[in-house]
C-alpha positions in Angstrom: -26.9 -31.4 5.3 -28.6 -33.0 2.3 -26.3 -34.6 -0.3 -25.8 -32.5 -3.4 -27.7 -33.5 -6.5 -24.4 -33.9 -8.4 -20.7 -33.5 -7.6 -19.0 -30.2 -8.3 -16.2 -29.7 -10.8 -12.5 -29.2 -10.2 -10.3 -26.9 -12.2 -6.6 -27.5 -12.3 -5.4 -23.9 -13.0 -2.0 -22.6 -13.7 -1.3 -19.2 -12.1 1.8 -18.4 -14.1 5.3 -17.7 -12.9 4.7 -14.8 -10.5 3.9 -11.6 -12.4 0.1 -11.3 -11.9 -0.2 -9.7 -15.3 0.6 -13.2 -16.8 -2.5 -14.8 -15.3 -4.8 -16.0 -18.1 -8.3 -14.6 -18.6 -9.7 -18.1 -17.9 -7.8 -18.3 -14.6 -9.2 -15.0 -13.5 -12.7 -16.0 -14.5 -12.5 -19.3 -12.5 -10.9 -17.6 -9.4 -13.9 -15.1 -9.4 -16.5 -17.9 -9.3 -14.9 -20.6 -7.2 -16.4 -21.8 -3.9 -13.0 -23.2 -2.7 -9.5 -22.3 -3.9 -6.7 -24.6 -2.9 -3.5 -22.8 -3.6 0.3 -23.2 -3.6 2.9 -20.9 -2.2 4.3 -19.7 -5.5 1.1 -18.2 -6.9 1.2 -14.4 -7.5 0.2 -12.5 -4.4 -2.5 -10.7 -6.3 -4.0 -14.0 -7.7 -6.6 -14.3 -5.0 -7.7 -10.6 -5.1 -10.6 -11.5 -7.4 -11.9 -14.3 -5.3 -15.4 -14.1 -3.9 -15.7 -12.6 -0.4 -17.3 -15.9 0.8 -14.9 -18.2 -1.0 -12.8 -20.5 1.1 -9.0 -20.0 0.5 -6.9 -22.9 1.7 -3.1 -23.2 1.5 -2.0 -26.7 0.3 1.5 -25.9 -0.8 5.0 -27.0 0.3 7.9 -25.1 1.6 11.4 -26.2 2.3 11.8 -26.2 6.1 8.3 -24.8 6.5 4.7 -25.8 6.2 4.1 -28.7 3.9 0.7 -30.3 3.1 1.0 -33.9 2.0 0.0 -34.5 -1.7 -2.4 -37.2 -0.7 -4.2 -34.8 1.7 -4.6 -32.3 -1.1 -6.1 -34.9 -3.4 -8.5 -36.1 -0.8 -9.5 -32.5 -0.1 -10.2 -31.8 -3.8 -12.4 -34.9 -4.1 -14.3 -34.3 -0.8 -15.1 -30.7 -1.7 -16.2 -31.6 -5.2 -18.3 -34.5 -3.9 -20.0 -31.9 -1.6 -21.1 -30.1 -4.8 -18.6 -27.2 -4.6 -16.7 -25.6 -7.5 -13.0 -26.1 -6.7 -10.1 -24.3 -8.2 -6.7 -26.0 -7.6 -4.4 -23.0 -8.2 -0.8 -23.8 -8.9 2.2 -21.7 -9.7 3.3 -21.9 -13.3 1.6 -24.7 -15.3 -0.2 -27.5 -13.6 1.3 -30.1 -15.9 4.9 -28.9 -15.8 6.4 -30.2 -12.5 3.1 -29.2 -10.8 1.9 -32.7 -10.0 -1.2 -31.8 -11.9 -1.2 -35.1 -13.7 -1.3 -37.0 -10.4 -4.2 -34.8 -9.2 -6.1 -35.3 -12.5 -5.7 -39.1 -12.1 -7.0 -39.0 -8.6 -10.1 -37.0 -9.8 -10.7 -39.4 -12.6 -10.5 -42.4 -10.3 -13.0 -40.7 -7.9 -15.4 -39.9 -10.8 -15.0 -36.2 -10.5 -15.1 -34.1 -13.7 -12.2 -31.7 -14.1 -10.8 -29.1 -16.5 -7.1 -28.2 -17.0 -6.3 -24.5 -17.5 -2.6 -24.2 -18.6 -0.5 -21.4 -17.2 2.8 -19.9 -18.4 5.6 -22.0 -17.1 8.6 -20.4 -15.4 11.2 -22.0 -17.6 9.9 -20.1 -20.6 8.6 -16.9 -18.9 11.5 -16.2 -16.5 14.0 -16.8 -19.3 12.1 -14.3 -21.5 12.1 -11.7 -18.7 15.8 -12.2 -18.4 16.3 -11.7 -22.2 17.0 -15.4 -22.9 15.0 -17.0 -25.7 14.9 -20.7 -25.0 15.0 -21.4 -28.7 16.8 -19.3 -31.3 17.6 -20.0 -34.9 21.2 -21.0 -35.3 21.7 -21.5 -31.6 19.0 -23.8 -30.3 16.1 -25.6 -32.1 15.0 -27.6 -29.0 14.5 -27.1 -25.3 14.3 -29.6 -22.5 12.6 -28.9 -19.1 14.3 -30.8 -16.3 13.6 -31.1 -12.6 16.6 -30.1 -10.5 15.5 -32.5 -7.7 18.0 -35.2 -8.6 18.4 -38.5 -6.7 22.2 -38.4 -7.1 22.4 -35.1 -5.3 20.6 -36.2 -2.2 21.9 -39.7 -1.5 18.4 -40.9 -0.9 17.3 -42.9 -4.0 13.9 -43.8 -2.3 12.7 -40.1 -2.2 9.3 -40.1 -3.9 9.5 -36.6 -5.4 12.8 -37.0 -7.1 13.6 -38.4 -10.6 16.6 -40.2 -11.9 18.4 -38.1 -14.5 20.0 -39.6 -17.6 23.0 -37.3 -17.6 24.7 -38.7 -20.8 21.4 -38.1 -22.7 21.2 -34.5 -21.4 24.9 -33.9 -22.1 24.3 -34.6 -25.9 20.9 -33.0 -26.1 21.1 -30.6 -29.0 19.5 -27.5 -27.5 18.7 -25.6 -24.3 18.4 -27.2 -20.9 16.2 -25.5 -18.3 16.4 -26.8 -14.7 13.6 -26.1 -12.3 14.1 -26.2 -8.5 17.8 -26.9 -8.8 19.5 -24.2 -6.7 20.7 -26.6 -3.9 21.7 -29.2 -6.4 23.5 -26.9 -8.9 27.0 -28.1 -8.1 25.9 -31.7 -8.7 24.0 -30.8 -11.9 27.0 -28.9 -13.4 29.5 -31.6 -12.4 27.3 -34.4 -13.8 26.7 -32.7 -17.1 30.4 -31.9 -17.6 31.4 -35.4 -16.6 28.9 -36.7 -19.2 30.5 -34.6 -21.9 28.7 -31.2 -21.9 31.2 -28.4 -22.7 32.4 -26.8 -19.5 32.5 -23.4 -21.2 28.9 -23.5 -22.4 27.0 -20.3 -21.3 24.7 -20.7 -18.3 22.4 -18.4 -16.3 20.3 -18.5 -13.2 17.2 -16.4 -12.9 16.0 -15.8 -9.3 12.3 -14.9 -8.7 11.7 -14.7 -12.4 9.0 -12.2 -13.7 8.8 -10.6 -10.3 9.9 -7.0 -9.7 13.0 -8.1 -7.8 14.0 -10.6 -10.4 17.8 -11.1 -10.6 19.9 -12.8 -13.2 23.4 -14.1 -12.8 25.4 -15.5 -15.7 28.5 -17.6 -16.2 29.6 -20.9 -17.7 28.5 -24.4 -16.9 31.7 -24.8 -15.0 31.5 -21.6 -13.0 27.8 -21.0 -12.5 27.5 -23.0 -9.2 30.4 -21.0 -7.6 28.9 -17.7 -8.9 25.5 -18.7 -7.5 26.9 -19.4 -4.1 28.9 -16.2 -4.1 25.9 -14.2 -5.1 23.7 -16.0 -2.6 21.1 -17.0 -5.1 18.0 -18.4 -3.5 14.9 -20.3 -4.6 12.7 -20.0 -6.5 15.1 -19.9 -9.4 15.6 -21.6 -12.7 18.9 -22.5 -14.4 19.4 -22.2 -18.2 22.2 -24.0 -19.9 22.9 -23.5 -23.6 24.2 -21.0 -26.1 21.1 -18.9 -25.8 22.1 -18.0 -22.2 24.8 -16.0 -23.8 22.2 -13.6 -25.2 21.1 -12.4 -21.7 23.3 -9.3 -21.8 22.4 -8.3 -25.3 18.6 -8.8 -24.9 18.2 -7.7 -21.4 15.0 -5.5 -21.4 14.0 -5.4 -17.8 15.8 -3.2 -15.3 16.9 -4.9 -12.1 18.0 -3.6 -8.7 17.9 0.2 -8.4 14.4 0.6 -9.8 13.0 -1.6 -7.0 13.8 0.1 -3.6 11.9 -2.6 -1.6 13.7 -5.5 -3.3 14.5 -8.2 -0.8 11.9 -6.9 1.7 8.9 -8.9 2.8 5.8 -6.9 3.7 2.7 -8.3 5.3 -0.6 -6.6 4.4 -3.3 -7.2 7.1 -6.2 -5.3 5.6 -9.3 -7.0 4.1 -8.4 -8.8 0.9 -11.0 -6.8 -1.1 -9.2 -3.6 -0.2 -5.7 -4.9 -0.1 -5.1 -5.2 -3.8 -4.0 -1.6 -4.4 -1.5 -1.6 -1.6 -0.2 -5.0 -2.5 0.2 -4.1 -6.1 2.2 -1.0 -5.4 4.4 -2.8 -3.0 5.2 -5.5 -5.5 5.9 -2.8 -8.2 8.5 -1.5 -5.8 10.1 -4.9 -5.4 8.7 -6.2 -2.2 7.5 -9.7 -1.6 3.9 -9.3 -0.3 2.4 -11.6 2.3 -1.4 -11.4 2.1 -2.5 -11.8 5.7 -6.1 -10.3 5.8 -7.3 -10.5 9.3 -10.6 -8.7 8.6 -13.4 -8.8 6.1 -16.5 -6.7 5.7 -20.1 -7.8 5.3 -22.9 -5.4 4.2 -25.8 -5.0 6.6 -29.3 -5.4 5.3 -31.6 -2.4 5.3 -33.7 -0.1 3.1 -32.2 2.8 1.2 -32.2 6.1 2.9 -34.3 9.0 1.7 -31.4 11.4 0.8 -33.8 14.3 0.2 -34.0 14.7 3.9 -30.4 15.7 4.4 -28.3 18.8 3.6 -25.1 16.9 4.4 -24.0 13.4 3.7 -20.7 12.2 5.2 -18.9 9.0 4.1 -16.1 7.6 6.2 -14.8 4.9 3.9 -14.9 3.5 0.3 -16.9 0.6 1.8 -19.6 3.0 3.0 -19.9 4.4 -0.6 -20.1 1.0 -2.1 -22.7 -0.3 0.3 -24.9 2.8 0.2 -25.1 2.7 -3.6 -25.8 -1.0 -3.4 -28.8 -0.2 -1.2 -29.9 2.5 -3.6 -29.7 0.4 -6.7 -30.7 -3.1 -5.3 -33.6 -2.2 -3.2 -36.3 -4.8 -3.6 -39.2 -2.4 -3.0 -38.0 1.2 -3.6 -40.4 4.1 -2.9 -42.4 5.3 -5.8 -40.5 7.9 -8.0 -37.4 7.4 -5.9 -34.0 8.4 -7.4 -31.6 5.5 -7.4 -28.3 7.0 -8.7 -26.1 10.1 -8.1 -29.1 12.4 -8.6 -30.3 11.4 -5.2 -27.6 13.6 -3.7 -28.6 16.8 -5.5 -29.8 18.6 -2.5 -26.9 17.8 -0.1 -23.3 18.6 0.3 -21.2 15.5 0.3 -18.1 15.0 2.5 -15.5 12.3 2.2 -13.0 11.4 5.0 -10.1 11.0 2.5 -9.1 10.7 -1.1 -9.8 7.0 -1.4 -13.4 7.7 -0.3 -13.6 10.6 -2.7 -12.4 8.4 -5.5 -15.1 5.9 -4.8 -17.7 8.7 -5.0 -16.2 10.0 -8.2 -16.5 6.6 -9.8 -20.2 6.9 -9.2 -20.5 10.4 -10.6 -20.2 12.5 -7.4 -17.5 15.0 -6.7 -17.1 15.4 -2.9 -17.6 19.0 -1.7 -15.4 18.5 1.4 -12.2 16.4 1.7 -10.0 17.2 4.7 -6.2 17.5 4.4 -5.7 14.7 7.0 -7.8 11.6 6.7 -9.2 11.2 10.2 -12.5 12.0 11.8 -11.1 15.0 13.7 -9.9 16.5 10.5 -13.3 16.1 8.8 -15.0 17.8 11.8 -12.6 20.7 11.4 -13.2 20.8 7.6 -16.9 21.0 8.3 -16.6 23.9 10.7 -17.9 26.6 8.3 -20.5 24.4 6.6 -24.0 25.0 7.7 -25.7 21.8 8.8 -29.2 21.1 9.9 -29.8 17.5 9.1 -26.8 15.2 8.4 -26.5 11.5 7.4 -23.3 9.7 8.4 -22.7 6.6 6.3 -20.2 4.3 8.1 -19.4 0.9 9.6 -21.4 -0.5 12.4 -18.5 -0.1 14.9 -16.8 3.3 14.7 -15.8 6.2 16.8 -18.5 8.9 17.4 -16.3 11.9 16.8 -18.2 13.2 13.8 -21.8 12.7 15.0 -21.0 14.1 18.5 -19.3 17.2 17.0 -22.2 17.9 14.6 -24.8 17.4 17.4 -22.9 19.8 19.6 -23.5 22.4 16.9 -27.2 21.7 17.1 -27.5 19.5 14.0 -29.7 16.5 13.8 -27.6 13.5 12.8 -28.7 10.1 11.6 -26.0 7.4 11.7 -26.5 4.8 9.0 -24.5 1.6 9.7 -24.0 0.0 6.3 -21.5 -2.8 7.0 -19.6 -4.5 9.8 -16.0 -5.5 10.0 -15.4 -9.1 11.1 -12.4 -11.2 11.9 -11.0 -13.3 9.0 -9.3 -16.5 10.2 -5.7 -16.7 9.0 -4.3 -19.9 7.7 -1.3 -21.2 9.6 0.8 -20.6 6.5 -0.3 -16.9 6.2 0.2 -16.3 9.9 3.7 -17.8 10.0 4.7 -15.8 6.9 3.3 -12.5 8.4 5.0 -13.1 11.8 8.4 -13.3 10.1 7.9 -10.4 7.6 10.4 -7.5 7.5 7.4 -5.1 7.7 3.8 -5.6 9.0 1.4 -2.9 7.8 -1.7 -1.9 9.8 -4.3 0.3 8.1 -6.9 0.5 10.9 -7.3 -0.2 14.6 -9.4 -3.2 13.7 -6.6 -4.8 11.8 -4.4 -4.3 14.9 -6.9 -6.0 17.2 -7.7 -8.9 15.0 -4.0 -9.5 14.1 -3.0 -9.6 17.7 -5.8 -12.0 18.4 -4.7 -14.3 15.6 -1.0 -14.1 16.5 -1.5 -14.7 20.2 -0.4 -11.2 21.2 2.8 -9.3 20.9 4.9 -12.4 21.5 3.6 -13.8 18.2 5.4 -11.1 16.2 9.1 -11.4 15.3 11.2 -8.8 17.2 12.9 -8.0 13.9 9.7 -7.0 12.2 9.1 -3.3 11.7 5.6 -2.1 12.4 3.9 0.3 10.0 0.9 2.4 11.0 -1.4 4.3 8.7 -1.9 7.1 11.2 -2.2 8.2 14.9 -5.4 6.4 15.7 -4.0 3.1 14.5 -0.7 3.9 16.3 -2.5 4.4 19.6 -4.2 1.1 19.3 -0.8 -0.5 18.6 0.5 1.1 21.8 -2.5 -0.2 23.7 -1.3 -3.7 22.6 2.2 -3.1 23.8 3.8 -2.3 20.5 5.4 1.0 19.4 5.1 1.5 15.7 8.4 2.0 13.9 6.8 3.9 11.0 3.7 6.2 10.9 2.4 7.6 7.7 2.1 11.4 7.5 -0.7 11.0 4.9 -3.2 8.6 6.3 -3.9 6.6 3.2 -2.3 3.9 1.1 0.1 6.3 -0.6 1.1 7.6 2.7 1.9 4.1 4.0 4.0 3.5 1.0 5.9 6.8 1.2 6.6 6.2 4.9 7.8 2.6 4.3 10.1 3.7 1.5 11.7 6.3 3.6 12.2 3.9 6.4 13.7 1.2 4.1 16.1 3.8 2.7 17.1 5.0 6.1 18.0 1.5 7.5 19.5 0.1 4.3 23.3 -0.6 4.9 
């Protein structure tokens, strides 16, 4: 491969504290154009939804007791990819320059002669506090705020640890304002004892915000003296921040966000295996219901090259997926050499009835100005065949994936119709990162929305043995369930309505049934 004319550029981008709605417009713009995205664990699950289909997504984060990528390796990877001429987004939870090691990465890039841009993100200390009803500054209560790492040398007994910082406890004890500790759940007893010993009032209000800005956010309050014991009793887990100061006492008065009952999937981890481009709707709904979503896309789709069809030849056009709608319209509108006087928009369907296999496909058609004439009650090929039973058909076009069951064309041909099958795209395996695979294996629920996701997930996981026995398997419908059984796994949950909403309804019912 020839060397690039010039190095690429690296963007150190803050992804915010967790709520995808807090991603900045600049962050979304860069995610959509990047060649490579190097991301941490604590980015919003939906942050990568807008990435290009051909972008390389690499996990380079760190997890306590789990996968950890050395910082030096991350910096070398950024430099190498930029030197290869690629546009690199280094995507970090929160703000890259607030306990994100963004400064270290910027120095490494500067030393290597790589140009970079820093895109700030909303940091958790401010955002999570606000979502909990705690203003970190408030006239009459606090005119200053200090952001402090909770990784303290004194709490570990290892003064040589590279990632930890010595804390000047006497200085913090007399600091005239709010203290916000990041990453301090394990060290909370040491933090509280050290502050009190240095003179901070033991009865000063304190609060811990767990999973701040996410649907299952939880806030526990107490005093500096009691907060560590309360956190242990309530089993508070990372990621959490701790707020110490008079403003923490406003949490009850200013609480504006419901917690708990509104989020029936709170505490549940759900793996989504469908293609990333199609997963965003399901992932977003699950997060709204309180679930932690693991993005584990084992498939992706690629359009197949070909000329646009002459739709005037057909009295019936059947679509078997939203992808088929998208790729057929792409052929119509992007043809390099269209026939003279050809119609390249919804008017091309004027002489044909249009059938959609389900509501998702019907919505994709409606977005392009076409109201489907036929949509079956159940969203499988057999139901569409039944729905077409009274529709006269002489010449049909079936727009679908390259690999698909022949239920529809076989049934129409048996009625004497001429059927042309137009393969518009193919479904291919998407390699899973070790991080994504490990997280999916241990999820409370694993969702499968097609037989293809089943086959490719089992290939990636090394068969049934690669799935936690405690995981509950969710199937979108009977065809997918049958494929699961062929792989030796009985689904725990099967959607009655074979679409995303059906999957969610079935999952909610199951979670309610097994909840203690």
